[in-house]
N, C-alpha and C positions, 0 to 999 in steps of 0.2 A: 534226864536232863543233861547228864554228862555226855551222852552220845551226840546230842544236838550241838553242844558246845564244841566238841571235836569236829563235827561236820562243818560248823561255821568257820573254825580255824583253817581247815583244809580248803574251803572255798576262798577264804581271804588270801591264803598263800598262792592259790591258783591265779587269782586276779593280779597279785603283785608280780608273779613270775611272767605274766603275759601269756600269749598263745603260741609261743615259739615251740617247735617240735625238737629243737636242739641241733638241727642241721645247719651247716655252714653254707651260705650261698656260693655258687660256682664263681670262679674268677671272671673278670671282664674278658671280652673277646676283642680282637683287633684285626684289621684287614692285613692280609699277606698276599704276595704274588711273586712269581718267579718262573724259572725254566728247569726242565729236566732233560738230560741227554742220556741216551742209551748207546753205548759203544761209539761215542762221539757225535751221534746224530740226534736231532730232536726226537724225543720219545713220542710216538704216535698215539698212545692211549695210556691206560693204567691209572694209578692214583698215588697221591702223596698223603701219608697219614701222620698227623701231629698228635703226640702222646704227652700229656702233662700228668704227672703222678697224681692219682686220686680223682681223675676226671675221665669221662668217656673219650675215646679216640675220636678225633675229628678228621674226616676224610675229604680231600679235595680231588676232583677228577683232573687228569692231565689230558689235554687235547692239543695235538700238534706241538708238543714240547712245552706248553705253558699251563700254569695253574693259577688260580686265585680264589679267595674266599676269606672267611673269618675263622680264627683259631683262638685258643685261650692264651692270654698274656702269661708269660713266664718261661721257664726252662723246659722246652719240648724236645723229646727224642723224635726224630723224623724217620719214617720208613718209606721206601719206594717199592711199589709192586706193579706188575702188569700180568694179570692172569689171562691166559688164552686157552682155547680148547686143545686138549691133548689126546692121548690114546683112549680107546674104549675102556669103560669101567670094567674091572675084572668080574664083578658080581652081576652087572647088568650091561652087556655089550651094546644095548641100544642107547646108553648114556655115555657121554664123554667126560673124562677127568679134566679138571681145570688145573693148569700148570703155570706156575709163576715163571715168566721168561727172564726176570731180573735175578741176578746172583743173590742167593739167600742171605749173604752177608750184609745186604742193604735193608733187611727187615728184621723185626724182632728185637730182643734186648741187645743184641750185638751190633745193631746199626751204628755206623760211625758218625751219623749226622745228628748234631745237637744244635738247636737254635734258641736263643734267648729272644723271645718276642716282646718288644716294649709296648706300652699302652698306646702309642701312636701307630703301631703296626710296623710292618717290614716289607719292603719291595726289593726286587732284584735278587731274591734268594736263588741260588743255583745248586742243583744236585746232579752230579755226574755219576752214572752207574754203568755197570757192564752186564752182559748177558750171563745167565746162569749156565747155559749149555753151549759150549763152543765146539 
């Protein structure tokens, strides 16, 4: 009899707690748009990555120097990359290595770009980067 009373108590607590798995929903997203220049010219390709701590990176493609899409609201670190085919892979010469043509200082934790994205979004964002190899 004691076991069934304990089981009833556990079920009651489960109902009171609800069905939540304890995870926090992701923050809202907002529209953003802007331009990217590489060495003073519109960047012809590549991507802009928005990083909000604790959330997956959201990547927006760059076409003819412009990007647009939705990213998480909040303080984002922004990275700019443009990977192109490079030299042959040393382990498999039939494959090419991908090389970031943008200076590495514009990607990763050291990126100088920080954007606070408000709930209404942000337009006119501008990121000026330089080539990685001159």
